[in-house]
N, C-alpha and C positions, 0 to 999 in steps of 0.2 A: 938822547929818550925825547918822546914829544914832550910839550908841555898838555897834563889832560884839561888844567883848567882854562885853557886856551881852545882848545876842543870843544868843550861845554860852550863855553862861549861864544864860539861862533856859531856853534847848533843854534843855541836859547836866542841868539842875535834874530838870525834863519826862520825859525821855529815864527817867533811874537812876528816879527815882521810882517812876515806870508798874512799869516791867518787878521793882523790890525790888518794889514794892505785892501786884503780880499774882503773882508766885513766895510770897509771906508769905500773902497769900489761899487760897494751894492751889490757881487756877485756869489751867488749859492748853489750854480751847476757845476758840473763837470766840465761844459763844451766851452762856458768863458772862463774858468779856471786858468784851462791849459793855455786861451787867446793873451791872456793877462800874464802869463808865468813868462814868454818872456823877454819883455820891457822890465820885469820885477828884477831877475836875471842880470843885466844889464846894468840897471843901476845899483842895484847891490853890489855886484863885481866893480863896478866905479870905485865905491865910497869903503869900501871895505878889501878891495883886492891890493897885495904887495907887490912888488918886481922881486926875482931873482938876487941875488948880490953875484952866480956870473949866471949867464944863458943858454950855457955851450950844455950841450945831455953827458951827465957824467957815470950814466948808467955801463958797467961793462957789460960786454955777448955774452951769453949761455953755449960756450967749448963742449954742449950736452946734443948731440943728434935726438931728434923730437920722437923718435920712440921708444926712449930711456924715460922720456916724462912722466909716462903712465907708473915706472917702477918707481920713481921718484917719487910721484905725490899717491902715496898711499901709505897705509896705518904698517908698519915692518914688527913682530914681534918676536919670541923666541921662547920657544914649548921643547923641552924634552920627550923621547917617544920611549914608549914604556915596551918592555919586552913582548905585547902583542901585538906592536905597530900597531897603538892605537896614541893618536895626540887629541887632546884637549885644546879645547878656542869656547870662549862663548858659551860657554855652557851647556859644549855638542862632543859628537868624538865622530875622529874622521880617523877609520882605520884605513891602512894604506893597502896598497896594495903589493903582497907578498913579490922581493926580486931580492936580490942580491945586494943592489946599491938599497935597497930601505934598509936591509939587516944589519949593515956596517955603519947606522945611523939611529941604532942600542942604544939605550943610556944617554947618547949626545941629546944636543939642544939643535933643535931643526928649525926653520926661517920662518914665519908663517907672513905672507902679505895679502891682506887687506884691500881689497879694493872699491870703488862709492859705483863701479857698473859693471861689474863681472866678476864672478868666483872667487870664494879663501883660494891662494896658491901654499904648499906648504913645498920649500924647496932643503936640499942638504947638497951644502958644496956647491951651488949652485947650480945643481939640475935638481928639473924638477919631479915631488915624488906622487904620481899620481893615487885617486884615496878614490874610495864611497864616504858618503855620511853613514853613519848609523840613526836607524829612526825609532825608536820606543815602542811606537805604537806596533809595528812588526812584532813583537812578543805577546801580543795581545792576540786572543779569537776573537772577535766581532761575533753579533748575529747577522751579520750582512755574509761575512765567509762562511758558516756552518752553512746557511740557507744557498748558496752559491754551489757550494762541496757537496752530492745528490750520497755518494756513499760515506760520509762522513755524518750526512742527518737520517741515516740509513741505519748505523750504528748507534746512534744518542737514541733515538729510536724503539732499539729491542733492548739497551739499559732499561732507558726507561719503563716497560713493560714488566722486565723483569725485578726492579728493585719495588712495583708497587704490588707485584705479585708474591714475592717475600722481600716482606720489610726488614731491615738491616735489626738486630738485636743486639739494641744501647745496653751497651753493660755498667757497670756502676761508677761514678762519677766522683771527685772528690780526692782528697789527698790519699783515702783508704782505698783504691779498686778493689782489693783482694777478699774473702774472710779466710778465718782459720778454719779452717775443720780437723778437729781431733782424730787423729790415726788406731791412738791405744801405746804406740811405742816409745820409748823414752826415749827424750834426750840424750844428745850425744855434749851435751855441757859439763861445766866444770865440777868434781863431786865434793858432793856438803862435809862436814869433819861428822857427820854421824854415822854415813856412807863408809866415810875410809876407817872407821872404829869399830866398823862392823866387819868387814875386809880383815881390815889387822886378825880382830879377835876368832875369826873363822881360821884364817893361817896360823893363827900360834895354837891351835885346837888340832890341827889337821898334824900338826907338827908332835905333838904331843902324844897323840898314837900310836907315828911308828915309830917314837924309841920308847915306847913300853917292851920289854919283853912279852915274849908271847908265852901265853898260859900253858903251863905243862899239862 
């Protein structure tokens, strides 16, 4: 791991010396500064440069085709595919094209490849999954789309005329939206004690009349 303090000291030395050298040389424009820079770099490297312990190149060759560098230099991640073939990534929805390969990945984690110079790629088992990006603005009806659609404009104009001719009836608002209208009918609620006693006495009187012997 490189020494952070060593890097900071080198940067501070270079920046401080360059600014001071420019001031001592009386340079205040870009053209003169660019002409002064090569000589300053040569003197600075002669004083602060360190020779390597070994002069040979120890970098190992990259045994990877150049075409794979674009796949390596990207941000790879995984996202779960929903039952509607939707992948959520960076607050956007990617709807996959319906296919047998895409349906086989439902409920699984598909791989996302985010590149700096081309669109996002979604893959499952190494195969590319075509998709389309969901646009929330398509779910809203704007004034421009209404104006362009002549048939819809005619229908809206007709509805507006009907509403002006027959304004809608505003019903009651609040928690009590309807009112009680008495009908004169007795409710079928629970009988009171007085009603039960009156029914019992009427039944007893009727039974007593049936038990009396008939008059001669």
